[in-house]
C-alpha positions in Angstrom: 20.4 117.3 114.2 16.8 117.4 115.0 14.5 119.3 112.6 11.8 121.7 113.7 8.6 120.1 114.5 6.8 119.4 111.2 3.9 117.4 110.1 4.0 115.0 107.2 0.6 113.7 106.1 0.4 111.1 103.6 -3.0 110.8 101.7 -4.6 107.4 102.2 -6.2 105.5 99.4 -9.3 103.8 100.8 -9.7 100.0 99.9 -12.7 99.4 97.7 -12.6 95.6 97.8 -10.9 93.0 100.0 -9.3 89.7 99.1 -10.7 86.5 100.6 -12.4 87.0 103.9 -13.3 90.5 103.8 -13.4 92.7 107.0 -16.1 95.0 105.5 -18.0 92.2 103.5 -20.2 89.3 104.7 -17.1 87.4 105.7 -16.4 83.7 105.7 -19.1 81.6 107.5 -21.8 84.3 106.9 -25.2 82.5 106.4 -27.2 83.2 103.2 -29.5 86.2 103.5 -27.3 87.8 106.2 -27.2 91.6 105.6 -24.8 92.4 108.5 -21.2 92.1 108.1 -19.2 89.9 110.4 -16.8 91.7 112.7 -13.2 91.5 111.8 -11.4 88.6 113.7 -8.5 90.8 114.8 -10.4 94.0 115.2 -8.9 95.8 112.3 -11.6 96.9 109.6 -9.8 97.5 106.4 -12.8 99.2 104.9 -12.7 102.2 107.2 -10.1 104.8 106.8 -8.0 105.7 109.8 -5.3 108.3 110.5 -2.4 107.4 112.8 0.1 109.9 114.3 3.6 108.8 114.9 6.1 110.7 117.0 9.7 110.8 116.1 12.6 112.7 117.8 15.3 112.0 114.8 15.5 108.3 114.6 14.3 108.2 111.0 14.7 110.6 108.1 11.9 111.8 106.0 13.0 109.5 103.2 13.3 106.6 105.5 9.7 107.2 106.9 8.4 107.4 103.3 10.2 104.3 102.2 10.0 102.0 105.1 6.6 102.9 106.4 4.3 105.0 104.3 4.8 103.2 101.0 4.7 99.5 102.3 1.8 100.4 104.7 -0.2 102.0 101.9 0.5 99.0 99.6 -0.8 96.5 102.1 -3.4 98.7 104.2 -4.4 101.5 101.8 -7.2 102.8 104.4 -4.3 103.8 106.8 -2.9 107.3 106.7 0.3 108.0 108.6 1.1 111.4 110.1 4.6 112.1 111.3 5.0 114.4 114.2 8.6 115.7 114.6 9.5 116.5 118.2 12.8 118.0 119.2 14.7 115.9 121.7 14.5 116.7 125.5 14.2 114.6 128.6 10.5 115.8 128.9 9.7 115.7 125.0 6.6 113.5 125.5 5.2 115.4 128.4 5.4 118.5 126.3 3.4 116.9 123.6 0.8 115.8 125.9 0.6 119.0 127.6 -0.5 120.6 124.4 -3.2 118.0 124.1 -1.5 116.0 121.3 -2.6 112.5 120.9 -0.5 110.0 119.0 -0.7 106.3 118.4 2.8 105.3 117.9 6.4 106.6 118.5 9.9 105.7 117.6 12.3 105.4 120.6 15.7 103.8 121.3 15.9 101.3 124.1 18.7 103.3 125.8 16.1 106.2 126.2 13.0 104.1 126.9 12.8 105.3 130.6 11.3 108.6 129.0 8.4 106.6 127.5 7.6 104.9 130.8 7.9 108.3 132.7 5.3 109.7 130.4 3.2 106.7 131.0 2.9 105.9 127.4 4.3 102.5 127.6 1.9 99.5 127.4 2.2 95.7 127.5 2.4 95.1 123.7 2.6 91.3 123.8 -1.2 90.4 123.8 -1.9 92.6 120.9 1.2 91.3 119.1 -0.2 87.7 119.5 -3.7 88.9 118.6 -2.4 90.2 115.2 -0.1 87.2 114.7 3.2 89.2 114.7 5.9 86.5 114.9 8.6 87.8 117.4 10.6 84.6 117.0 12.1 85.7 113.8 13.8 88.8 115.6 17.3 88.6 117.0 17.0 87.5 120.6 19.4 90.2 121.9 17.2 92.8 120.2 14.0 91.5 121.9 15.9 91.0 125.3 17.2 94.7 125.2 13.6 96.1 124.8 12.1 93.7 127.3 14.9 95.0 129.9 14.2 98.6 128.8 10.4 98.0 129.1 10.9 97.0 132.8 11.8 93.3 132.5 8.2 91.7 132.6 7.1 92.3 129.0 7.7 94.2 125.7 6.5 97.9 125.6 8.4 98.4 122.3 9.4 96.2 119.4 12.9 96.8 117.8 12.9 97.4 114.1 16.5 98.5 113.4 19.8 98.7 115.4 23.2 100.3 115.5 26.3 98.4 114.8 29.8 99.2 116.2 32.8 99.5 114.2 36.1 101.4 113.9 35.9 103.9 110.9 39.2 105.2 109.6 40.4 107.7 107.2 42.7 106.1 104.6 44.2 109.3 103.3 45.5 110.4 106.8 47.1 106.9 107.5 48.7 107.1 104.0 49.9 110.8 104.6 51.7 109.7 107.9 52.9 106.4 106.5 51.0 104.2 108.9 49.3 100.9 108.2 45.6 100.8 108.4 43.8 99.3 111.5 43.1 95.7 111.2 40.1 93.6 112.7 40.5 92.4 116.3 42.4 95.3 117.9 42.1 96.0 121.6 41.5 99.5 123.1 45.2 99.6 124.0 46.3 98.8 120.5 43.9 101.3 119.0 45.1 104.1 121.4 48.9 103.4 120.4 47.8 103.5 116.7 46.2 106.9 117.4 49.3 108.3 118.8 51.1 107.5 115.3 48.4 109.5 113.3 47.9 112.5 115.7 49.9 115.1 114.2 50.1 118.8 113.3 50.7 119.1 109.6 50.4 122.1 107.3 48.9 124.2 110.2 46.2 121.6 110.7 45.8 119.6 113.8 44.8 115.8 113.1 43.7 113.6 116.0 44.1 109.9 115.9 41.0 108.6 117.6 37.5 109.6 118.8 36.2 106.9 121.0 32.7 108.1 121.0 30.6 109.0 124.2 32.0 107.7 127.3 28.9 105.9 128.4 28.6 103.9 125.3 32.2 102.5 125.7 31.5 102.0 129.5 28.7 99.6 128.5 31.0 97.3 126.9 32.1 96.4 130.5 28.3 96.2 131.6 28.5 99.5 133.4 25.3 101.4 134.3 25.1 104.9 135.6 22.2 104.0 138.0 21.8 100.7 139.7 18.2 99.4 139.1 18.1 97.2 142.1 19.2 99.9 144.7 18.1 103.0 142.8 21.4 104.6 143.7 24.2 106.0 141.6 26.5 103.4 140.3 29.6 105.4 139.1 31.8 105.0 142.3 33.7 101.9 141.3 37.1 100.9 139.9 35.6 100.0 136.4 34.1 103.5 135.9 37.5 104.8 137.0 39.3 102.5 134.4 37.1 104.1 131.6 37.8 107.6 132.6 41.6 106.9 132.8 41.5 105.4 129.3 39.8 108.5 128.1 42.3 110.8 129.8 45.0 108.9 128.1 43.5 109.5 124.7 43.0 113.1 125.4 46.6 113.4 126.6 48.0 112.8 123.1 49.6 115.9 121.7 47.0 118.0 119.7 43.9 117.0 121.8 44.0 119.8 124.2 45.2 122.3 121.7 42.1 121.7 119.5 39.7 120.2 122.2 36.6 118.7 120.8 34.3 116.6 123.1 34.1 112.8 122.2 31.3 111.6 120.1 31.7 114.4 117.5 31.4 112.5 114.2 31.5 115.7 112.2 35.2 115.9 112.9 35.8 112.6 111.4 33.6 113.4 108.1 35.5 116.7 107.8 38.7 114.7 107.7 40.2 115.9 110.9 40.2 112.6 112.8 41.9 109.5 111.6 39.7 107.0 113.4 36.2 107.0 114.9 35.1 104.1 117.1 31.4 104.3 117.3 27.9 103.4 116.0 26.4 103.7 112.6 27.8 106.8 110.8 26.7 105.7 107.4 23.9 108.5 106.9 26.6 111.0 107.6 29.4 109.5 105.6 27.1 109.2 102.5 27.1 113.0 102.3 31.0 113.3 102.0 31.9 110.1 99.9 33.3 112.5 97.2 35.9 113.9 99.7 36.3 111.1 102.4 38.5 108.1 101.6 37.4 105.8 104.2 36.9 102.1 105.3 36.2 100.3 108.6 37.7 97.6 110.9 36.1 95.7 113.8 35.2 97.6 116.8 38.0 97.7 119.5 37.4 95.6 122.7 38.8 95.4 126.2 41.2 92.5 127.0 38.7 91.3 129.6 35.7 91.4 127.2 37.3 90.4 123.7 34.9 90.9 120.8 32.3 92.8 122.9 31.0 96.2 121.7 28.6 98.6 123.3 25.5 97.3 124.8 22.5 96.7 122.2 21.6 100.1 120.9 18.4 99.8 118.9 15.4 101.8 117.7 12.0 100.4 118.3 8.3 101.1 117.5 5.9 101.7 120.3 2.1 101.4 120.1 1.2 104.0 122.9 -1.1 103.4 125.8 -3.2 106.4 124.8 -3.8 105.1 121.3 -7.5 105.0 120.3 -6.6 103.1 117.1 -4.5 100.2 118.5 -5.7 97.5 115.9 -4.5 99.7 113.1 -1.3 100.7 114.8 -0.3 97.1 115.1 -0.8 96.7 111.4 2.0 99.3 111.0 4.1 97.2 113.4 3.5 94.2 111.2 4.6 95.8 108.0 7.6 97.3 109.6 8.8 93.9 110.7 7.9 92.1 107.7 10.7 90.3 105.8 10.0 92.5 102.7 10.6 95.8 104.6 13.4 94.5 106.5 15.1 93.2 103.4 14.7 96.6 101.8 16.2 98.3 104.9 19.1 95.9 104.9 19.8 96.5 101.2 19.8 100.3 101.7 22.2 100.1 104.8 19.8 100.3 107.6 20.6 97.5 110.0 17.7 94.9 110.2 16.7 92.9 113.3 15.6 89.7 111.6 17.7 86.6 112.2 17.2 85.5 108.5 20.7 85.0 107.1 19.6 86.4 103.6 18.4 89.6 105.1 21.9 90.2 106.8 23.8 89.1 103.7 22.0 91.8 101.7 23.2 94.7 103.9 24.2 97.7 101.8 23.8 95.9 98.4 21.9 99.1 97.0 24.5 101.6 98.4 27.2 102.3 95.8 29.7 104.0 98.2 29.8 100.7 100.3 31.1 98.6 97.4 34.7 97.3 98.4 34.3 98.3 102.0 35.0 95.8 104.9 31.2 95.2 105.6 31.9 92.0 107.5 33.5 94.1 110.2 29.9 95.1 111.5 29.3 91.5 112.3 32.6 91.0 114.3 31.4 92.8 117.4 29.0 91.2 119.8 26.7 93.6 121.5 27.1 93.7 125.5 24.1 92.7 127.5 21.7 95.6 128.0 21.5 97.2 131.5 18.3 97.6 133.3 17.0 101.0 132.7 15.5 103.3 135.4 13.3 106.4 135.2 16.5 108.5 136.2 18.8 107.3 133.6 18.3 110.2 131.0 18.8 112.9 133.6 21.7 111.0 135.1 23.5 110.8 131.8 23.0 114.3 131.1 24.8 115.2 134.6 27.6 112.8 133.6 28.3 114.5 130.3 29.0 117.8 132.2 31.6 116.1 134.3 33.2 114.3 131.3 34.3 117.7 129.8 35.8 118.8 133.0 37.9 115.6 133.4 39.1 115.6 129.9 40.1 119.1 129.9 41.9 118.7 133.2 39.6 121.0 135.2 38.8 118.1 137.6 40.7 115.0 138.8 39.0 111.7 138.1 38.2 110.8 141.8 36.7 114.3 142.6 34.6 114.2 139.4 33.3 110.7 140.3 32.4 111.7 143.8 30.7 114.9 142.7 29.0 113.1 139.8 27.8 110.4 142.4 26.3 113.1 144.7 24.5 114.9 141.8 23.1 111.6 140.3 21.7 110.7 143.9 20.1 114.0 144.2 18.3 113.6 140.7 17.0 110.2 142.0 15.8 111.5 145.3 14.0 114.4 143.5 12.6 112.0 141.0 11.0 110.0 143.8 9.1 112.8 145.3 
């Protein structure tokens, strides 16, 4: 999914004149006869060219980077050049860059992976500079801000959200028609969705069709507020009845005939876009669906929820922009943040089916308006699921999640029973934590 590390450099156009109070001119309030220009009030000098490097591990496409950053930044601040550094995902991805002597001013990161930013000592308190540059955070959805504050450690923001995932139940209309089953409706529980999956899990014409892919197990667990590592005790948090409940639900799904015969780990959206899965309950798949609209007859319904948490989806899963602690061009970097969070940019993102984070109703209402393949789809389904409260991240989350994924496959294939897997998982995660404290 991630491309090889490439560099995309956009040539900057240096501003020759400034409107109003010019940063490079005499400035408002300058006395007659002054020959020395006044200093910019916010520290940003729009007359001097500056190159900013941004690290991305796959959260934005080349087209999105160009449209939502390069073009609007160039329009407002033509002295800023943006250089994109593509870095393959790994737990130590930032350390690898730093070890090569790479310096970068900004990075894109998900709130659920923010512990890696903290571990690399790239996180900084962004709030004073956000205030200095008059970036209004009150216009951003509170759940989005809260998630990044929690991810930052709970005291302040070290990253600012600019887009987020949504949760829906995607379904293949052709498979439901093929087997004479009614389409999914909004408001299904997980139990009802699983029963529906049984009806469309078939072997037909030599092909095995699975009824449901529930996405990654840790995502669904977050709907019940489950963390892998307890932030207060800094111990594994997987030995409890709720985690067992999640594993039992997944075992029920993978016990449906056809799942073991053609085993595919959960979270494989490619099987849905290929037409092999009737329903996929997960995050934003539109970038992948857009590539198969000629062959995939699909729609979406509201995300399934647990009876004890009706209408609650995964915890907030957002992408943020970070001004790094090592940036030597912080004032210019905050201008990029400003543009990315502007109503103009957020509205353009929304119209092109990238979920905005602004509370403004008109920004949300415009979602997907420029995207032809979304016409006639149940777009309102994306607003019928409320994100669960974000868990407090720890420096051990990424490695603990990797360890969990190993046991998931063993449980779903029947190689390990749930109790044994949870016990061994608990031991391994606690070892990861102990090693990380050394």
